[in-house]
All heavy atoms as a GROMACS GRO file, in nm:
protein
  597
    1ARG      N    1  23.135   3.983  12.348
    1ARG     CA    2  23.157   4.006  12.489
    1ARG      C    3  23.116   3.881  12.567
    1ARG      O    4  23.007   3.829  12.550
    1ARG     CB    5  23.074   4.127  12.531
    1ARG     CG    6  23.083   4.158  12.673
    1ARG     CD    7  23.006   4.283  12.703
    1ARG     NE    8  22.955   4.273  12.836
    1ARG     CZ    9  22.924   4.377  12.909
    1ARG    NH1   10  22.934   4.496  12.855
    1ARG    NH2   11  22.880   4.362  13.028
    2VAL      N   12  23.206   3.832  12.652
    2VAL     CA   13  23.182   3.713  12.729
    2VAL      C   14  23.150   3.753  12.874
    2VAL      O   15  23.223   3.827  12.936
    2VAL     CB   16  23.305   3.621  12.726
    2VAL    CG1   17  23.280   3.496  12.805
    2VAL    CG2   18  23.340   3.585  12.582
    3LEU      N   19  23.040   3.702  12.923
    3LEU     CA   20  22.998   3.731  13.060
    3LEU      C   21  23.042   3.620  13.153
    3LEU      O   22  23.074   3.507  13.112
    3LEU     CB   23  22.845   3.746  13.066
    3LEU     CG   24  22.786   3.858  12.977
    3LEU    CD1   25  22.635   3.851  12.982
    3LEU    CD2   26  22.836   3.991  13.022
    4ALA      N   27  23.041   3.650  13.282
    4ALA     CA   28  23.080   3.551  13.381
    4ALA      C   29  22.984   3.432  13.385
    4ALA      O   30  23.024   3.320  13.414
    4ALA     CB   31  23.089   3.615  13.518
    5GLY      N   32  22.858   3.459  13.353
    5GLY     CA   33  22.760   3.349  13.351
    5GLY      C   34  22.790   3.247  13.243
    5GLY      O   35  22.755   3.130  13.258
    6THR      N   36  22.856   3.291  13.137
    6THR     CA   37  22.895   3.196  13.031
    6THR      C   38  22.997   3.097  13.081
    6THR      O   39  22.985   2.976  13.059
    6THR     CB   40  22.952   3.274  12.910
    6THR    OG1   41  22.854   3.368  12.865
    6THR    CG2   42  22.988   3.180  12.798
    7TYR      N   43  23.095   3.147  13.152
    7TYR     CA   44  23.197   3.058  13.211
    7TYR      C   45  23.132   2.964  13.315
    7TYR      O   46  23.171   2.848  13.324
    7TYR     CB   47  23.309   3.140  13.276
    7TYR     CG   48  23.396   3.211  13.178
    7TYR    CD1   49  23.398   3.348  13.171
    7TYR    CD2   50  23.476   3.139  13.091
    7TYR    CE1   51  23.479   3.415  13.082
    7TYR    CE2   52  23.559   3.204  13.000
    7TYR     CZ   53  23.558   3.342  12.996
    7TYR     OH   54  23.639   3.406  12.906
    8ALA      N   55  23.040   3.015  13.391
    8ALA     CA   56  22.972   2.933  13.491
    8ALA      C   57  22.892   2.822  13.425
    8ALA      O   58  22.891   2.709  13.473
    8ALA     CB   59  22.882   3.019  13.579
    9ALA      N   60  22.820   2.853  13.317
    9ALA     CA   61  22.737   2.753  13.250
    9ALA      C   62  22.825   2.645  13.186
    9ALA      O   63  22.794   2.526  13.194
    9ALA     CB   64  22.649   2.819  13.147
   10VAL      N   65  22.933   2.687  13.121
   10VAL     CA   66  23.024   2.589  13.058
   10VAL      C   67  23.092   2.506  13.163
   10VAL      O   68  23.107   2.383  13.147
   10VAL     CB   69  23.124   2.665  12.970
   10VAL    CG1   70  23.232   2.570  12.919
   10VAL    CG2   71  23.052   2.728  12.852
   11GLY      N   72  23.133   2.563  13.272
   11GLY     CA   73  23.196   2.488  13.382
   11GLY      C   74  23.098   2.391  13.446
   11GLY      O   75  23.136   2.278  13.479
   12ALA      N   76  22.974   2.432  13.466
   12ALA     CA   77  22.876   2.341  13.522
   12ALA      C   78  22.845   2.225  13.429
   12ALA      O   79  22.828   2.112  13.474
   12ALA     CB   80  22.746   2.419  13.553
   13ALA      N   81  22.841   2.251  13.301
   13ALA     CA   82  22.819   2.142  13.203
   13ALA      C   83  22.936   2.046  13.204
   13ALA      O   84  22.915   1.924  13.199
   13ALA     CB   85  22.800   2.202  13.064
   14ALA      N   86  23.058   2.096  13.214
   14ALA     CA   87  23.175   2.010  13.216
   14ALA      C   88  23.179   1.926  13.344
   14ALA      O   89  23.211   1.809  13.341
   14ALA     CB   90  23.300   2.092  13.206
   15LEU      N   91  23.139   1.984  13.456
   15LEU     CA   92  23.137   1.911  13.581
   15LEU      C   93  23.030   1.800  13.578
   15LEU      O   94  23.057   1.687  13.616
   15LEU     CB   95  23.108   2.005  13.698
   15LEU     CG   96  23.095   1.936  13.834
   15LEU    CD1   97  23.231   1.884  13.880
   15LEU    CD2   98  23.038   2.030  13.935
   16CYS      N   99  22.912   1.832  13.529
   16CYS     CA  100  22.805   1.732  13.521
   16CYS      C  101  22.844   1.619  13.425
   16CYS      O  102  22.819   1.501  13.454
   16CYS     CB  103  22.677   1.796  13.472
   16CYS     SG  104  22.603   1.905  13.592
   17GLY      N  105  22.907   1.653  13.314
   17GLY     CA  106  22.949   1.552  13.221
   17GLY      C  107  23.059   1.462  13.275
   17GLY      O  108  23.056   1.341  13.252
   18SER      N  109  23.152   1.521  13.347
   18SER     CA  110  23.263   1.439  13.395
   18SER      C  111  23.223   1.349  13.512
   18SER      O  112  23.273   1.239  13.526
   18SER     CB  113  23.380   1.531  13.438
   18SER     OG  114  23.343   1.610  13.549
   19VAL      N  115  23.131   1.394  13.593
   19VAL     CA  116  23.086   1.313  13.707
   19VAL      C  117  23.005   1.197  13.657
   19VAL      O  118  23.018   1.083  13.706
   19VAL     CB  119  23.006   1.401  13.807
   19VAL    CG1  120  22.931   1.314  13.906
   19VAL    CG2  121  23.100   1.496  13.878
   20ALA      N  122  22.916   1.220  13.561
   20ALA     CA  123  22.827   1.114  13.513
   20ALA      C  124  22.886   1.035  13.397
   20ALA      O  125  22.826   0.935  13.355
   20ALA     CB  126  22.697   1.175  13.471
   21HIS      N  127  23.000   1.077  13.343
   21HIS     CA  128  23.061   1.013  13.227
   21HIS      C  129  22.966   1.008  13.106
   21HIS      O  130  22.956   0.906  13.039
   21HIS     CB  131  23.107   0.868  13.259
   21HIS     CG  132  23.230   0.863  13.342
   21HIS    ND1  133  23.321   0.762  13.327
   21HIS    CD2  134  23.277   0.939  13.439
   21HIS    CE1  135  23.421   0.779  13.412
   21HIS    NE2  136  23.394   0.886  13.482
   22THR      N  137  22.896   1.116  13.082
   22THR     CA  138  22.800   1.119  12.974
   22THR      C  139  22.806   1.252  12.900
   22THR      O  140  22.839   1.355  12.960
   22THR     CB  141  22.660   1.091  13.025
   22THR    OG1  142  22.569   1.091  12.917
   22THR    CG2  143  22.614   1.196  13.125
   23LEU      N  144  22.774   1.248  12.775
   23LEU     CA  145  22.770   1.373  12.694
   23LEU      C  146  22.631   1.435  12.692
   23LEU      O  147  22.616   1.544  12.638
   23LEU     CB  148  22.815   1.340  12.552
   23LEU     CG  149  22.956   1.287  12.537
   23LEU    CD1  150  22.984   1.249  12.393
   23LEU    CD2  151  23.057   1.387  12.585
   24SER      N  152  22.532   1.369  12.752
   24SER     CA  153  22.396   1.422  12.750
   24SER      C  154  22.383   1.548  12.834
   24SER      O  155  22.283   1.616  12.824
   24SER     CB  156  22.296   1.317  12.791
   24SER     OG  157  22.321   1.281  12.927
   25ALA      N  158  22.478   1.575  12.920
   25ALA     CA  159  22.472   1.697  13.000
   25ALA      C  160  22.478   1.820  12.912
   25ALA      O  161  22.421   1.925  12.947
   25ALA     CB  162  22.587   1.700  13.100
   26ALA      N  163  22.540   1.810  12.797
   26ALA     CA  164  22.546   1.924  12.705
   26ALA      C  165  22.407   1.955  12.651
   26ALA      O  166  22.368   2.072  12.644
   26ALA     CB  167  22.638   1.891  12.586
   27VAL      N  168  22.330   1.854  12.619
   27VAL     CA  169  22.196   1.875  12.567
   27VAL      C  170  22.108   1.933  12.674
   27VAL      O  171  22.032   2.028  12.651
   27VAL     CB  172  22.138   1.743  12.514
   27VAL    CG1  173  21.993   1.760  12.471
   27VAL    CG2  174  22.222   1.690  12.398
   28ILE      N  175  22.115   1.882  12.795
   28ILE     CA  176  22.032   1.930  12.906
   28ILE      C  177  22.064   2.076  12.938
   28ILE      O  178  21.973   2.158  12.948
   28ILE     CB  179  22.053   1.840  13.029
   28ILE    CG1  180  21.998   1.701  13.001
   28ILE    CG2  181  21.983   1.900  13.152
   28ILE    CD1  182  22.037   1.598  13.106
   29LEU      N  183  22.191   2.108  12.952
   29LEU     CA  184  22.226   2.249  12.986
   29LEU      C  185  22.208   2.342  12.869
   29LEU      O  186  22.182   2.460  12.888
   29LEU     CB  187  22.369   2.251  13.042
   29LEU     CG  188  22.377   2.197  13.182
   29LEU    CD1  189  22.522   2.180  13.225
   29LEU    CD2  190  22.307   2.288  13.279
   30PHE      N  191  22.219   2.292  12.747
   30PHE     CA  192  22.190   2.376  12.632
   30PHE      C  193  22.041   2.413  12.629
   30PHE      O  194  22.007   2.526  12.598
   30PHE     CB  195  22.232   2.307  12.502
   30PHE     CG  196  22.190   2.381  12.380
   30PHE    CD1  197  22.250   2.505  12.349
   30PHE    CD2  198  22.092   2.334  12.297
   30PHE    CE1  199  22.212   2.575  12.238
   30PHE    CE2  200  22.053   2.402  12.184
   30PHE     CZ  201  22.113   2.524  12.156
   31GLU      N  202  21.956   2.318  12.662
   31GLU     CA  203  21.815   2.348  12.667
   31GLU      C  204  21.780   2.441  12.780
   31GLU      O  205  21.686   2.520  12.772
   31GLU     CB  206  21.734   2.218  12.677
   31GLU     CG  207  21.733   2.138  12.550
   31GLU     CD  208  21.656   2.010  12.562
   31GLU    OE1  209  21.600   1.982  12.672
   31GLU    OE2  210  21.649   1.935  12.464
   32LEU      N  211  21.852   2.431  12.891
   32LEU     CA  212  21.827   2.520  13.003
   32LEU      C  213  21.866   2.667  12.970
   32LEU      O  214  21.793   2.760  13.005
   32LEU     CB  215  21.906   2.475  13.126
   32LEU     CG  216  21.849   2.356  13.202
   32LEU    CD1  217  21.945   2.317  13.313
   32LEU    CD2  218  21.714   2.390  13.260
   33THR      N  219  21.978   2.684  12.904
   33THR     CA  220  22.024   2.818  12.872
   33THR      C  221  21.950   2.874  12.752
   33THR      O  222  21.915   2.990  12.747
   33THR     CB  223  22.172   2.823  12.846
   33THR    OG1  224  22.204   2.736  12.738
   33THR    CG2  225  22.251   2.784  12.970
   34GLY      N  226  21.926   2.792  12.650
   34GLY     CA  227  21.857   2.836  12.531
   34GLY      C  228  21.939   2.925  12.440
   34GLY      O  229  21.883   2.988  12.350
   35GLN      N  230  22.069   2.931  12.458
   35GLN     CA  231  22.153   3.017  12.378
   35GLN      C  232  22.238   2.930  12.286
   35GLN      O  233  22.319   2.848  12.333
   35GLN     CB  234  22.244   3.103  12.463
   35GLN     CG  235  22.168   3.204  12.546
   35GLN     CD  236  22.261   3.290  12.626
   35GLN    OE1  237  22.382   3.279  12.617
   35GLN    NE2  238  22.205   3.381  12.704
   36ILE      N  239  22.220   2.948  12.158
   36ILE     CA  240  22.294   2.866  12.060
   36ILE      C  241  22.444   2.903  12.057
   36ILE      O  242  22.526   2.825  12.017
   36ILE     CB  243  22.230   2.876  11.921
   36ILE    CG1  244  22.278   2.760  11.836
   36ILE    CG2  245  22.260   3.009  11.855
   36ILE    CD1  246  22.190   2.730  11.717
   37SER      N  247  22.476   3.022  12.104
   37SER     CA  248  22.616   3.064  12.104
   37SER      C  249  22.699   2.984  12.207
   37SER      O  250  22.822   2.981  12.199
   37SER     CB  251  22.628   3.214  12.135
   37SER     OG  252  22.576   3.239  12.264
   38LEU      N  253  22.634   2.918  12.303
   38LEU     CA  254  22.705   2.841  12.404
   38LEU      C  255  22.724   2.694  12.361
   38LEU      O  256  22.787   2.619  12.433
   38LEU     CB  257  22.631   2.843  12.535
   38LEU     CG  258  22.623   2.975  12.609
   38LEU    CD1  259  22.549   2.959  12.739
   38LEU    CD2  260  22.763   3.029  12.633
   39LEU      N  261  22.668   2.656  12.248
   39LEU     CA  262  22.672   2.515  12.209
   39LEU      C  263  22.815   2.466  12.186
   39LEU      O  264  22.854   2.361  12.239
   39LEU     CB  265  22.588   2.493  12.085
   39LEU     CG  266  22.578   2.349  12.039
   39LEU    CD1  267  22.508   2.264  12.144
   39LEU    CD2  268  22.504   2.340  11.907
   40LEU      N  269  22.892   2.537  12.108
   40LEU     CA  270  23.029   2.492  12.078
   40LEU      C  271  23.119   2.491  12.201
   40LEU      O  272  23.186   2.389  12.226
   40LEU     CB  273  23.090   2.577  11.965
   40LEU     CG  274  23.224   2.535  11.918
   40LEU    CD1  275  23.220   2.396  11.855
   40LEU    CD2  276  23.277   2.635  11.819
   41PRO      N  277  23.126   2.596  12.283
   41PRO     CA  278  23.210   2.590  12.402
   41PRO      C  279  23.166   2.482  12.501
   41PRO      O  280  23.248   2.414  12.562
   41PRO     CB  281  23.199   2.728  12.465
   41PRO     CG  282  23.138   2.815  12.366
   41PRO     CD  283  23.068   2.732  12.267
   42MET      N  284  23.032   2.462  12.511
   42MET     CA  285  22.980   2.362  12.603
   42MET      C  286  23.018   2.222  12.556
   42MET      O  287  23.061   2.139  12.637
   42MET     CB  288  22.829   2.378  12.617
   42MET     CG  289  22.779   2.362  12.755
   42MET     SD  290  22.602   2.386  12.764
   42MET     CE  291  22.597   2.557  12.813
   43MET      N  292  22.999   2.194  12.430
   43MET     CA  293  23.032   2.062  12.377
   43MET      C  294  23.181   2.033  12.387
   43MET      O  295  23.222   1.925  12.426
   43MET     CB  296  22.988   2.050  12.232
   43MET     CG  297  22.841   2.029  12.213
   43MET     SD  298  22.779   1.879  12.290
   43MET     CE  299  22.858   1.758  12.192
   44LEU      N  300  23.262   2.133  12.358
   44LEU     CA  301  23.409   2.114  12.368
   44LEU      C  302  23.451   2.089  12.513
   44LEU      O  303  23.530   1.998  12.538
   44LEU     CB  304  23.478   2.238  12.312
   44LEU     CG  305  23.630   2.234  12.309
   44LEU    CD1  306  23.677   2.127  12.214
   44LEU    CD2  307  23.686   2.368  12.269
   45ALA      N  308  23.395   2.166  12.606
   45ALA     CA  309  23.430   2.147  12.747
   45ALA      C  310  23.386   2.011  12.799
   45ALA      O  311  23.458   1.945  12.872
   45ALA     CB  312  23.369   2.259  12.831
   46ILE      N  313  23.268   1.966  12.755
   46ILE     CA  314  23.218   1.839  12.802
   46ILE      C  315  23.296   1.724  12.744
   46ILE      O  316  23.328   1.625  12.814
   46ILE     CB  317  23.068   1.825  12.775
   46ILE    CG1  318  22.993   1.919  12.869
   46ILE    CG2  319  23.020   1.682  12.796
   46ILE    CD1  320  22.846   1.917  12.850
   47VAL      N  321  23.331   1.729  12.618
   47VAL     CA  322  23.408   1.622  12.556
   47VAL      C  323  23.545   1.608  12.624
   47VAL      O  324  23.590   1.498  12.652
   47VAL     CB  325  23.420   1.646  12.404
   47VAL    CG1  326  23.525   1.554  12.342
   47VAL    CG2  327  23.287   1.623  12.336
   48VAL      N  328  23.610   1.721  12.650
   48VAL     CA  329  23.738   1.717  12.716
   48VAL      C  330  23.724   1.664  12.859
   48VAL      O  331  23.802   1.579  12.905
   48VAL     CB  332  23.804   1.857  12.715
   48VAL    CG1  333  23.926   1.860  12.808
   48VAL    CG2  334  23.842   1.896  12.575
   49ALA      N  335  23.620   1.711  12.933
   49ALA     CA  336  23.602   1.670  13.072
   49ALA      C  337  23.569   1.521  13.081
   49ALA      O  338  23.621   1.450  13.169
   49ALA     CB  339  23.492   1.753  13.135
   50VAL      N  340  23.484   1.472  12.991
   50VAL     CA  341  23.448   1.329  12.994
   50VAL      C  342  23.567   1.243  12.959
   50VAL      O  343  23.591   1.138  13.022
   50VAL     CB  344  23.328   1.302  12.904
   50VAL    CG1  345  23.305   1.154  12.884
   50VAL    CG2  346  23.204   1.366  12.960
   51SER      N  347  23.646   1.284  12.861
   51SER     CA  348  23.760   1.202  12.822
   51SER      C  349  23.866   1.199  12.934
   51SER      O  350  23.927   1.095  12.959
   51SER     CB  351  23.822   1.253  12.692
   51SER     OG  352  23.869   1.385  12.708
   52VAL      N  353  23.886   1.308  13.002
   52VAL     CA  354  23.982   1.310  13.114
   52VAL      C  355  23.931   1.229  13.230
   52VAL      O  356  24.004   1.151  13.288
   52VAL     CB  357  24.008   1.457  13.159
   52VAL    CG1  358  24.082   1.460  13.292
   52VAL    CG2  359  24.089   1.528  13.052
   53SER      N  360  23.803   1.238  13.260
   53SER     CA  361  23.749   1.162  13.372
   53SER      C  362  23.747   1.012  13.343
   53SER      O  363  23.767   0.933  13.433
   53SER     CB  364  23.609   1.211  13.411
   53SER     OG  365  23.517   1.184  13.308
   54ARG      N  366  23.721   0.976  13.219
   54ARG     CA  367  23.724   0.833  13.182
   54ARG      C  368  23.866   0.777  13.184
   54ARG      O  369  23.887   0.659  13.211
   54ARG     CB  370  23.660   0.810  13.046
   54ARG     CG  371  23.510   0.816  13.050
   54ARG     CD  372  23.452   0.784  12.914
   54ARG     NE  373  23.306   0.795  12.919
   54ARG     CZ  374  23.228   0.787  12.816
   54ARG    NH1  375  23.280   0.770  12.694
   54ARG    NH2  376  23.099   0.797  12.827
   55SER      N  377  23.964   0.862  13.156
   55SER     CA  378  24.102   0.813  13.159
   55SER      C  379  24.151   0.800  13.304
   55SER      O  380  24.238   0.716  13.332
   55SER     CB  381  24.194   0.909  13.081
   55SER     OG  382  24.204   1.031  13.150
   56LEU      N  383  24.094   0.877  13.396
   56LEU     CA  384  24.135   0.867  13.536
   56LEU      C  385  24.061   0.754  13.610
   56LEU      O  386  24.121   0.689  13.695
   56LEU     CB  387  24.110   1.000  13.607
   56LEU     CG  388  24.195   1.115  13.559
   56LEU    CD1  389  24.156   1.245  13.633
   56LEU    CD2  390  24.341   1.088  13.582
   57CYS      N  391  23.936   0.735  13.580
   57CYS     CA  392  23.857   0.635  13.647
   57CYS      C  393  23.760   0.573  13.546
   57CYS      O  394  23.692   0.646  13.476
   57CYS     CB  395  23.779   0.695  13.764
   57CYS     SG  396  23.685   0.573  13.859
   58ALA      N  397  23.754   0.440  13.543
   58ALA     CA  398  23.671   0.373  13.442
   58ALA      C  399  23.523   0.382  13.472
   58ALA      O  400  23.441   0.368  13.383
   58ALA     CB  401  23.714   0.229  13.430
   59ARG      N  402  23.487   0.403  13.596
   59ARG     CA  403  23.345   0.404  13.635
   59ARG      C  404  23.301   0.544  13.679
   59ARG      O  405  23.380   0.620  13.733
   59ARG     CB  406  23.320   0.305  13.746
   59ARG     CG  407  23.361   0.164  13.709
   59ARG     CD  408  23.276   0.066  13.784
   59ARG     NE  409  23.317  -0.070  13.756
   59ARG     CZ  410  23.260  -0.143  13.661
   59ARG    NH1  411  23.166  -0.095  13.588
   59ARG    NH2  412  23.300  -0.266  13.644
   60SER      N  413  23.175   0.572  13.659
   60SER     CA  414  23.122   0.701  13.702
   60SER      C  415  23.094   0.701  13.852
   60SER      O  416  23.104   0.599  13.918
   60SER     CB  417  22.993   0.732  13.625
   60SER     OG  418  22.890   0.649  13.667
   61VAL      N  419  23.056   0.815  13.901
   61VAL     CA  420  23.033   0.826  14.045
   61VAL      C  421  22.912   0.742  14.086
   61VAL      O  422  22.905   0.690  14.197
   61VAL     CB  423  23.017   0.973  14.086
   61VAL    CG1  424  22.889   1.034  14.035
   61VAL    CG2  425  23.028   0.990  14.236
   62TYR      N  426  22.816   0.725  13.996
   62TYR     CA  427  22.698   0.644  14.027
   62TYR      C  428  22.734   0.497  14.043
   62TYR      O  429  22.679   0.428  14.128
   62TYR     CB  430  22.592   0.665  13.920
   62TYR     CG  431  22.553   0.808  13.903
   62TYR    CD1  432  22.575   0.876  13.787
   62TYR    CD2  433  22.496   0.878  14.010
   62TYR    CE1  434  22.542   1.009  13.774
   62TYR    CE2  435  22.464   1.012  13.997
   62TYR     CZ  436  22.485   1.078  13.879
   62TYR     OH  437  22.451   1.208  13.867
   63HIS      N  438  22.825   0.447  13.961
   63HIS     CA  439  22.871   0.310  13.975
   63HIS      C  440  22.950   0.290  14.105
   63HIS      O  441  22.932   0.189  14.173
   63HIS     CB  442  22.960   0.268  13.860
   63HIS     CG  443  22.889   0.248  13.733
   63HIS    ND1  444  22.895   0.338  13.628
   63HIS    CD2  445  22.806   0.147  13.691
   63HIS    CE1  446  22.822   0.293  13.529
   63HIS    NE2  447  22.767   0.177  13.565
   64VAL      N  448  23.032   0.386  14.139
   64VAL     CA  449  23.112   0.376  14.261
   64VAL      C  450  23.022   0.376  14.384
   64VAL      O  451  23.042   0.295  14.477
   64VAL     CB  452  23.214   0.491  14.268
   64VAL    CG1  453  23.286   0.494  14.398
   64VAL    CG2  454  23.312   0.479  14.153
   65ILE      N  455  22.923   0.462  14.387
   65ILE     CA  456  22.832   0.467  14.503
   65ILE      C  457  22.750   0.341  14.515
   65ILE      O  458  22.733   0.288  14.625
   65ILE     CB  459  22.741   0.593  14.494
   65ILE    CG1  460  22.823   0.719  14.515
   65ILE    CG2  461  22.629   0.588  14.595
   65ILE    CD1  462  22.748   0.847  14.490
   66SER      N  463  22.700   0.290  14.402
   66SER     CA  464  22.620   0.168  14.410
   66SER      C  465  22.702   0.048  14.453
   66SER      O  466  22.652  -0.038  14.525
   66SER     CB  467  22.550   0.142  14.276
   66SER     OG  468  22.643   0.114  14.177
   67ARG      N  469  22.827   0.041  14.412
   67ARG     CA  470  22.911  -0.068  14.456
   67ARG      C  471  22.949  -0.054  14.604
   67ARG      O  472  22.960  -0.154  14.676
   67ARG     CB  473  23.038  -0.078  14.372
   67ARG     CG  474  23.004  -0.117  14.228
   67ARG     CD  475  23.124  -0.161  14.161
   67ARG     NE  476  23.124  -0.308  14.166
   67ARG     CZ  477  23.207  -0.384  14.101
   67ARG    NH1  478  23.298  -0.330  14.027
   67ARG    NH2  479  23.200  -0.514  14.109
   68ALA      N  480  22.972   0.069  14.648
   68ALA     CA  481  23.010   0.091  14.789
   68ALA      C  482  22.893   0.055  14.883
   68ALA      O  483  22.915   0.004  14.993
   68ALA     CB  484  23.052   0.235  14.810
   69ARG      N  485  22.772   0.079  14.839
   69ARG     CA  486  22.655   0.047  14.922
   69ARG      C  487  22.607  -0.095  14.902
   69ARG      O  488  22.515  -0.140  14.970
   69ARG     CB  489  22.542   0.144  14.891
   69ARG     CG  490  22.572   0.283  14.938
   69ARG     CD  491  22.454   0.370  14.923
   69ARG     NE  492  22.480   0.502  14.976
   69ARG     CZ  493  22.389   0.595  14.988
   69ARG    NH1  494  22.267   0.573  14.947
   69ARG    NH2  495  22.422   0.714  15.037
   70GLY      N  496  22.665  -0.166  14.807
   70GLY     CA  497  22.626  -0.305  14.785
   70GLY      C  498  22.495  -0.320  14.712
   70GLY      O  499  22.425  -0.420  14.724
   71LEU      N  500  22.457  -0.219  14.635
   71LEU     CA  501  22.334  -0.221  14.560
   71LEU      C  502  22.350  -0.305  14.434
   71LEU      O  503  22.460  -0.312  14.378
   71LEU     CB  504  22.289  -0.080  14.521
   71LEU     CG  505  22.261   0.013  14.638
   71LEU    CD1  506  22.239   0.154  14.588
   71LEU    CD2  507  22.143  -0.035  14.717
   72PRO      N  508  22.248  -0.371  14.387
   72PRO     CA  509  22.259  -0.449  14.263
   72PRO      C  510  22.277  -0.357  14.144
   72PRO      O  511  22.224  -0.244  14.142
   72PRO     CB  512  22.129  -0.526  14.255
   72PRO     CG  513  22.034  -0.449  14.339
   72PRO     CD  514  22.116  -0.382  14.446
   73PHE      N  515  22.351  -0.402  14.046
   73PHE     CA  516  22.374  -0.322  13.926
   73PHE      C  517  22.383  -0.415  13.806
   73PHE      O  518  22.410  -0.534  13.821
   73PHE     CB  519  22.501  -0.236  13.939
   73PHE     CG  520  22.626  -0.315  13.948
   73PHE    CD1  521  22.704  -0.338  13.835
   73PHE    CD2  522  22.670  -0.365  14.069
   73PHE    CE1  523  22.820  -0.411  13.844
   73PHE    CE2  524  22.786  -0.438  14.078
   73PHE     CZ  525  22.861  -0.461  13.964
   74LEU      N  526  22.366  -0.359  13.692
   74LEU     CA  527  22.379  -0.437  13.566
   74LEU      C  528  22.524  -0.444  13.528
   74LEU      O  529  22.592  -0.341  13.526
   74LEU     CB  530  22.298  -0.373  13.455
   74LEU     CG  531  22.147  -0.374  13.475
   74LEU    CD1  532  22.080  -0.292  13.366
   74LEU    CD2  533  22.094  -0.515  13.475
   75PRO      N  534  22.576  -0.560  13.492
   75PRO     CA  535  22.716  -0.568  13.451
   75PRO      C  536  22.737  -0.509  13.313
   75PRO      O  537  22.642  -0.496  13.237
   75PRO     CB  538  22.742  -0.720  13.450
   75PRO     CG  539  22.610  -0.780  13.427
   75PRO     CD  540  22.510  -0.689  13.493
   76ASP      N  541  22.860  -0.474  13.284
   76ASP     CA  542  22.893  -0.423  13.151
   76ASP      C  543  22.879  -0.534  13.050
   76ASP      O  544  22.916  -0.649  13.075
   76ASP     CB  545  23.035  -0.369  13.148
   76ASP     CG  546  23.054  -0.246  13.234
   76ASP    OD1  547  22.953  -0.173  13.252
   76ASP    OD2  548  23.164  -0.222  13.280
   77LEU      N  549  22.827  -0.502  12.934
   77LEU     CA  550  22.808  -0.604  12.831
   77LEU      C  551  22.940  -0.655  12.776
   77LEU      O  552  22.949  -0.768  12.730
   77LEU     CB  553  22.721  -0.549  12.717
   77LEU     CG  554  22.576  -0.520  12.754
   77LEU    CD1  555  22.503  -0.460  12.637
   77LEU    CD2  556  22.507  -0.644  12.802
   78ALA      N  557  23.044  -0.572  12.783
   78ALA     CA  558  23.174  -0.614  12.731
   78ALA      C  559  23.236  -0.722  12.820
   78ALA      O  560  23.319  -0.799  12.773
   78ALA     CB  561  23.268  -0.494  12.723
   79LEU      N  562  23.193  -0.730  12.944
   79LEU     CA  563  23.250  -0.828  13.035
   79LEU      C  564  23.185  -0.965  13.024
   79LEU      O  565  23.236  -1.063  13.074
   79LEU     CB  566  23.238  -0.778  13.181
   79LEU     CG  567  23.312  -0.647  13.211
   79LEU    CD1  568  23.285  -0.607  13.356
   79LEU    CD2  569  23.460  -0.662  13.185
   80LEU      N  570  23.069  -0.969  12.963
   80LEU     CA  571  22.998  -1.097  12.948
   80LEU      C  572  23.060  -1.178  12.834
   80LEU      O  573  23.090  -1.126  12.729
   80LEU     CB  574  22.850  -1.074  12.922
   80LEU     CG  575  22.775  -1.004  13.032
   80LEU    CD1  576  22.630  -0.977  12.987
   80LEU    CD2  577  22.775  -1.085  13.159
   81ASN      N  578  23.076  -1.306  12.854
   81ASN     CA  579  23.124  -1.396  12.750
   81ASN      C  580  23.008  -1.469  12.689
   81ASN      O  581  22.935  -1.539  12.756
   81ASN     CB  582  23.226  -1.495  12.809
   81ASN     CG  583  23.350  -1.428  12.856
   81ASN    OD1  584  23.394  -1.328  12.796
   81ASN    ND2  585  23.410  -1.479  12.962
   82TYR      N  586  22.991  -1.456  12.561
   82TYR     CA  587  22.882  -1.522  12.491
   82TYR      C  588  22.931  -1.651  12.428
   82TYR      O  589  23.033  -1.663  12.374
   82TYR     CB  590  22.822  -1.433  12.385
   82TYR     CG  591  22.744  -1.318  12.445
   82TYR    CD1  592  22.792  -1.189  12.446
   82TYR    CD2  593  22.618  -1.342  12.500
   82TYR    CE1  594  22.720  -1.085  12.501
   82TYR    CE2  595  22.546  -1.238  12.556
   82TYR     CZ  596  22.596  -1.110  12.558
   82TYR     OH  597  22.524  -1.010  12.612
   0.00000   0.00000   0.00000
């Protein structure tokens, strides 16, 4: 039996992962819920959300905000020429 809270937790994990472009949201929300039955749907939703968000925009929301405000940031290592 699937409850509405399950959909909410999986959706929140996918949103957090896609905004931050990171898979660590799955670990954080898995620890918050404490239910091992949510691990597979949460991981699947986050992997799909992160891959879609990375294909639409190369930078996360934190990079966009820091560039818009003119804050200093560390450059990507792939862009540096050694």
